[in-house]
C-alpha positions as CSV (number, residue, x, y, z in Angstrom):
1,M,-51.0,-16.2,23.2
2,R,-49.8,-16.8,26.8
3,E,-46.2,-17.3,25.7
4,D,-46.3,-14.1,23.6
5,F,-47.7,-12.1,26.5
6,E,-45.0,-13.4,29.0
7,S,-42.3,-12.4,26.5
8,Y,-43.1,-8.7,26.8
9,K,-45.1,-8.5,30.1
10,A,-42.0,-7.5,32.2
11,E,-41.1,-4.7,29.8
12,L,-44.6,-3.3,29.7
13,D,-44.9,-3.5,33.5
14,R,-41.9,-1.1,33.8
15,V,-42.9,1.6,31.4
16,R,-43.4,5.2,32.6
17,L,-45.7,7.3,30.5
18,T,-46.0,11.1,30.0
19,E,-49.2,12.8,31.2
20,E,-50.6,12.9,27.7
21,S,-50.0,9.2,27.0
22,K,-51.3,8.2,30.5
23,R,-54.6,10.0,29.8
24,A,-54.9,8.2,26.5
25,L,-54.2,4.9,28.2
26,A,-56.7,5.6,30.9
27,E,-59.4,6.4,28.3
28,S,-58.6,3.1,26.5
29,L,-58.9,1.2,29.8
30,R,-62.1,3.1,30.6
31,R,-63.7,1.9,27.3
32,R,-62.6,-1.6,28.1
33,R,-64.3,-1.5,31.5
34,T,-67.7,-0.8,29.8
35,V,-67.6,-4.3,28.2
36,E,-65.8,-6.1,31.0
37,R,-67.3,-9.5,32.0
38,P,-70.0,-9.0,34.7
39,E,-68.6,-11.8,36.9
40,I,-65.5,-9.8,37.7
41,K,-66.0,-8.3,41.2
42,S,-65.8,-4.6,41.8
43,R,-62.3,-3.3,42.4
44,R,-60.9,-6.7,41.4
45,L,-59.0,-6.7,38.1
46,G,-58.8,-9.9,36.2
47,L,-55.1,-11.0,36.2
48,G,-55.4,-12.8,32.9
49,A,-57.6,-11.0,30.4
50,G,-57.3,-7.7,32.2
51,R,-53.5,-7.5,31.9
52,I,-53.5,-8.7,28.3
53,A,-56.0,-5.9,27.5
54,A,-53.9,-3.4,29.3
55,A,-50.8,-4.6,27.5
56,A,-52.6,-4.3,24.2
57,A,-53.6,-0.8,25.0
58,V,-50.0,0.2,25.7
59,V,-48.9,-1.5,22.4
60,C,-51.6,0.4,20.6
61,L,-50.4,3.7,22.0
62,L,-46.8,2.9,21.0
63,V,-47.8,1.9,17.4
64,T,-50.0,5.0,16.9
65,G,-47.4,7.4,18.2
66,A,-49.5,8.7,21.1
67,V,-46.7,8.0,23.6
68,A,-44.5,11.1,23.8
69,G,-41.9,9.4,25.9
70,V,-41.4,6.0,27.6
71,V,-38.6,5.1,29.9
72,A,-38.0,2.1,32.2
73,S,-38.0,2.4,36.0
74,P,-37.5,-0.2,38.7
75,T,-40.7,-0.8,40.5
76,L,-41.4,-2.1,44.1
77,R,-41.5,-5.5,42.6
78,D,-37.9,-5.2,41.4
79,L,-36.6,-3.4,44.5
80,V,-38.6,-4.9,47.4
81,F,-41.2,-7.6,46.9
82,G,-39.9,-9.6,44.0
83,E,-41.8,-11.4,41.2
84,S,-44.8,-13.1,42.9
85,A,-48.5,-13.8,42.6
86,G,-48.9,-11.6,45.7
87,Y,-47.5,-8.6,43.9
88,E,-49.7,-9.2,40.9
89,Q,-52.8,-9.5,43.1
90,S,-52.1,-6.2,45.0
91,S,-50.2,-3.8,42.8
92,G,-51.0,-1.0,40.4
93,F,-49.2,1.3,37.9
94,V,-48.8,5.0,38.7
95,G,-46.0,6.3,36.5
96,K,-46.3,10.0,37.2
97,S,-43.2,12.2,37.0
98,V,-42.4,15.8,38.0
99,E,-39.2,17.6,36.9
100,R,-37.7,20.5,38.8
101,D,-34.3,22.1,38.2
102,G,-33.2,19.1,36.2
103,W,-34.2,16.7,39.0
104,T,-37.0,14.2,38.2
105,V,-39.0,12.4,40.8
106,T,-41.3,9.6,39.7
107,I,-44.0,7.7,41.5
108,T,-43.6,4.3,39.8
109,D,-46.2,1.9,41.2
110,C,-48.3,1.1,44.3
111,I,-49.2,-1.9,46.4
112,G,-52.2,-1.8,48.7
113,D,-55.2,-3.2,50.4
114,D,-57.9,-1.6,52.6
115,R,-55.5,-0.5,55.3
116,N,-52.0,-0.5,53.8
117,L,-50.6,1.4,50.8
118,Y,-47.0,1.5,49.5
119,L,-45.8,4.0,46.8
120,G,-42.5,3.4,44.9
121,I,-40.5,6.6,44.3
122,E,-37.5,7.1,42.0
123,V,-35.3,10.2,42.1
124,E,-33.2,10.9,39.0
125,A,-30.6,13.7,39.2
126,P,-29.1,15.5,36.2
127,E,-26.5,13.7,34.2
128,G,-23.1,13.8,35.9
129,V,-24.5,14.0,39.5
130,V,-23.7,10.9,41.5
131,L,-26.2,9.8,44.1
132,D,-24.1,7.6,46.3
133,A,-24.5,9.1,49.8
134,Q,-26.4,7.4,52.5
135,N,-29.5,8.6,54.5
136,Y,-31.3,10.6,51.8
137,C,-34.6,12.1,52.8
138,F,-37.1,14.8,51.8
139,L,-37.5,17.5,54.4
140,E,-41.2,17.7,53.7
141,C,-43.8,15.2,52.5
142,R,-47.4,16.4,52.3
143,D,-50.3,14.2,51.2
144,D,-54.0,13.6,51.9
145,F,-54.2,9.9,51.2
146,I,-55.2,9.4,54.8
147,W,-58.0,11.5,56.1
148,D,-59.6,9.4,58.8
149,G,-56.7,8.4,61.0
150,G,-53.4,6.6,60.4
151,G,-49.9,7.5,59.4
152,G,-46.9,6.3,57.5
153,G,-43.3,7.0,56.7
154,M,-40.7,6.9,53.9
155,R,-37.5,4.8,53.8
156,G,-34.7,4.6,51.3
157,L,-34.3,1.5,49.3
158,P,-31.0,-0.3,48.4
159,D,-29.2,1.1,45.5
160,D,-27.6,-1.5,43.2
161,D,-25.5,1.1,41.4
162,P,-24.1,3.8,43.9
163,T,-22.2,5.4,41.0
164,D,-25.3,6.5,38.9
165,N,-27.6,9.4,39.3
166,K,-30.7,7.6,40.7
167,I,-31.9,6.6,44.2
168,Y,-35.2,5.0,45.3
169,F,-37.6,5.3,48.2
170,M,-40.8,3.6,49.4
171,Q,-43.6,5.5,51.1
172,R,-45.8,3.5,53.3
173,Y,-49.3,4.5,54.7
174,Y,-51.5,2.7,57.1
175,R,-55.0,3.4,58.3
176,S,-56.0,3.1,61.9
177,S,-59.7,2.9,61.1
178,F,-60.8,-0.8,61.1
179,D,-64.1,0.1,59.4
180,A,-62.5,1.9,56.4
181,D,-63.1,0.6,52.9
182,G,-59.8,1.2,51.1
183,F,-57.7,4.3,50.4
184,S,-59.0,7.2,48.5
185,G,-58.5,6.7,44.7
186,R,-57.0,10.2,44.5
187,G,-54.6,11.8,46.9
188,R,-52.5,15.0,46.6
189,F,-48.8,14.3,47.0
190,V,-46.0,16.8,47.4
191,L,-42.3,16.3,48.1
192,K,-40.0,19.1,49.1
193,K,-36.2,19.6,49.4
194,L,-34.0,16.5,48.9
195,V,-31.2,16.3,51.4
196,H,-28.8,13.7,52.9
197,N,-27.0,13.1,56.1
198,F,-29.7,14.9,58.1
199,K,-29.2,15.1,61.8
200,L,-30.1,17.4,64.7
201,D,-27.4,19.5,66.4
202,E,-27.2,20.1,70.1
203,Q,-29.6,23.0,69.8
204,G,-32.1,20.8,68.0
205,A,-31.6,22.5,64.6
206,G,-31.4,20.3,61.6
207,Q,-28.0,19.9,59.8
208,Y,-27.8,18.3,56.4
209,I,-26.3,18.4,52.9
210,E,-28.7,19.8,50.4
211,D,-29.0,18.1,47.1
212,C,-32.0,19.9,45.6
213,G,-34.2,22.5,47.3
214,A,-37.0,22.2,44.8
215,T,-40.7,21.2,45.5
216,W,-42.2,18.4,43.5
217,D,-45.9,18.8,43.5
218,F,-47.7,15.8,41.9
219,G,-51.2,17.2,42.3
220,Y,-53.7,14.4,42.7
221,L,-52.3,11.0,42.1
222,E,-54.6,8.4,40.7
223,V,-54.0,5.3,42.9
224,S,-55.6,2.0,41.8
225,Y,-54.9,-1.6,42.6
226,P,-56.7,-4.9,42.5
227,D,-58.9,-5.9,45.4
228,S,-58.0,-9.5,46.1
229,T,-58.9,-9.5,49.8
230,I,-60.7,-12.5,51.1
231,R,-63.5,-11.4,53.5
232,L,-65.5,-13.7,55.8
233,E,-68.0,-13.3,58.6
234,P,-67.6,-16.7,60.3
235,N,-69.3,-15.9,63.7
236,L,-67.5,-18.8,65.3
237,P,-66.8,-19.3,69.0
238,V,-63.2,-18.8,70.2
239,T,-61.3,-18.7,73.5
240,T,-59.1,-15.6,73.8
241,L,-57.8,-13.7,76.8
242,D,-59.1,-16.8,78.8
243,V,-62.7,-16.0,78.0
244,E,-65.3,-17.2,75.4
245,A,-66.0,-14.8,72.5
246,T,-66.9,-14.8,68.8
247,I,-64.8,-14.3,65.7
248,T,-67.1,-12.0,63.7
249,S,-65.0,-11.0,60.7
250,V,-61.8,-12.1,59.0
251,E,-59.9,-10.3,56.2
252,V,-56.9,-11.7,54.4
253,S,-55.0,-9.9,51.6
254,P,-51.6,-10.4,50.1
255,L,-50.3,-7.7,52.6
256,S,-52.1,-8.3,55.8
257,V,-54.6,-10.2,58.1
258,L,-57.4,-8.5,60.1
259,V,-59.5,-10.3,62.6
260,R,-62.3,-8.9,64.7
261,I,-63.4,-10.7,67.9
262,E,-66.5,-9.6,69.9
263,G,-68.4,-10.6,73.0
264,D,-69.7,-9.3,76.2
265,S,-67.2,-11.4,78.0
266,L,-64.5,-9.0,76.8
267,R,-66.1,-6.1,78.6
268,N,-63.7,-4.3,81.0
269,H,-60.9,-6.7,80.0
270,H,-58.3,-4.2,81.1
271,D,-59.3,-5.2,84.6
272,W,-57.6,-8.6,84.1
273,V,-55.4,-8.4,81.0
274,P,-51.8,-7.6,82.2
275,K,-49.7,-4.7,80.9
276,N,-47.3,-7.1,79.2
277,A,-47.3,-5.8,75.7
278,P,-44.0,-4.8,74.1
279,D,-44.9,-1.1,74.4
280,G,-45.8,-1.5,78.0
281,W,-49.6,-1.3,77.4
282,Y,-52.2,-4.0,78.0
283,G,-51.5,-7.2,76.1
284,C,-54.9,-7.3,74.4
285,I,-53.8,-7.9,70.8
286,E,-50.2,-9.2,70.8
287,Y,-50.3,-12.8,71.8
288,Q,-53.2,-14.5,70.0
289,E,-51.7,-16.9,67.5
290,I,-52.7,-16.7,63.8
291,Y,-51.5,-19.0,61.0
292,L,-52.3,-19.2,57.3
293,Y,-52.3,-22.6,55.5
294,T,-51.6,-23.1,51.8
295,E,-52.2,-25.7,49.3
296,G,-49.8,-28.6,49.8
297,G,-49.8,-28.2,53.6
298,G,-47.7,-25.1,54.0
299,C,-48.0,-23.0,57.1
300,I,-47.4,-19.2,57.3
301,P,-47.2,-17.8,60.9
302,V,-48.6,-14.3,61.3
303,N,-47.3,-13.6,64.7
304,Y,-44.9,-11.0,66.3
305,E,-42.2,-13.5,67.0
306,D,-42.3,-14.8,63.4
307,G,-41.8,-11.4,61.8
308,G,-45.4,-10.2,61.4
309,S,-46.0,-6.6,62.4
310,I,-48.5,-6.4,65.3
311,G,-51.3,-3.9,65.3
312,G,-54.9,-3.5,66.1
313,G,-57.0,-2.2,68.9
314,C,-59.9,-2.8,71.3
315,G,-63.1,-1.3,72.6
316,G,-64.9,-1.6,75.9
317,G,-61.7,-2.5,77.7
318,S,-62.3,-0.2,80.6
319,R,-65.3,0.8,82.7
320,A,-65.2,4.3,81.2
321,E,-65.9,2.9,77.7
322,Q,-69.5,2.4,76.8
323,E,-69.2,0.8,73.4
324,E,-69.7,-2.9,72.8
325,P,-66.5,-4.7,73.7
326,F,-64.2,-6.1,70.9
327,I,-60.6,-6.7,70.0
328,V,-59.1,-6.3,66.5
329,L,-56.0,-8.2,65.5
330,S,-54.2,-6.5,62.7
331,R,-51.1,-8.3,61.3
332,R,-49.1,-6.9,58.5
333,L,-47.1,-9.5,56.6
334,D,-43.4,-9.1,55.9
335,N,-43.7,-11.0,52.7
336,L,-46.6,-10.9,50.2
337,V,-48.7,-14.0,50.1
338,D,-50.6,-15.6,47.2
339,V,-54.2,-15.4,48.4
340,D,-55.3,-17.8,45.7
341,S,-53.1,-20.5,47.2
342,L,-54.5,-20.1,50.8
343,T,-56.8,-22.8,52.1
344,A,-57.5,-21.9,55.7
345,I,-56.6,-19.6,58.6
346,S,-56.2,-20.6,62.2
347,I,-57.1,-18.0,64.9
348,C,-56.5,-18.9,68.6
349,G,-56.8,-22.5,67.6
350,V,-60.0,-22.1,65.5
351,T,-59.5,-23.2,61.9
352,I,-61.6,-21.4,59.3
353,P,-61.6,-22.5,55.6
354,L,-60.8,-19.8,53.1
355,K,-62.1,-21.7,50.1
C-alpha cells in the first residue's frame, strides 16, 4: 500500500480545487476526524494514515465527478523548501483561487508553527501575456492573520520559465507575542494591483509599470497545518549574560526554536549588558549559543553567524519595568528540520534531551 501511495502522493499534493470541490473535501475530512484514533494529539495530523485518508478522499471526489476543476500548481515545497520531512511536518494545503480580469491568483499552500506562517502565491496571467520582468509586487496587501502584534512581508520567488505567464510569491508572517498559541485558523486576505519595477521618484511618489489593477479578495482563508512542535518545561539552571538563571521553556518546530530564560538575577540587566547588538540595542538576545543535535551525531547551529534569524525580547531589563525579568531567544531556521530526528538541544552549554 505504501508503494501505491508514494506513486501518486506528489500529484495529489499539487492539486488545486474549486470552492465546490474544496468544501466537499473538507466535509469528507471532517467525517474522518470523528473516527480518528484518540492517541493523535490535537492539531497534529498523522503523517501516515492521515495523508492516505486525505488522498483517498481526493480520489473519491475525482471518481464521483465532484471536482469541477483540478490543475497543478508549484507549492512552497517545490519552489523554496524542497521535499523533506520538515515540510511534511509543518505544511498544509490551501488551494484557493480568485480570478479578476483574466488574471488568476492562487494561494497554494502554507507552512507554519505557533509564531511563523508562510503562504505560497501563484499569479497566472491570461494566455499570451509573458511575465518575465523583475521586481513584481502588489501595491496593497491586507490581512488579519496577525491581530496581537507581529508583521511580515512578501517576496518574489525564482521563476524557472521567464517566458510563460506565471510568477510566484511567498508571504511571510511572524508573531511578536511569545505567549500566543498559533495563528488564527481563518484570516481575511486581499491583494490589490499587480505592478513591477516599482520605485520612488524624487518627490516620493511611486513609479511603476502596471500589469493588472484588479483587487483579489480571498475572503477568509482556512489555514491549517500539523502541529509538530516539541514543547518542554525543563526548569534547568543556566549561565547567561554572566549570571545564573533558569531555562523555563523550550519549543522546537521544523521552522524555529524558542527559549525562555527567567530569574531575578536578570533584573535591570540593561545596567550591565552592553549595547553591542547588530541593531545598536542591548545585546540581551543575540549571543547565546543554541545547537540542535540529530540522530547519528549531527549538529545544527541555530545562531546568527550560522544563518539563523535572531529575534526575541526581554522583560525587567530596566528599572522602569516592574514585570518579572526574563529573556526570550527566538531563532528562525533558514532550513526546515525534521523534528522526529532531533535528539537534544544545547542552550548556553546546557544540553536538554528532546526524546
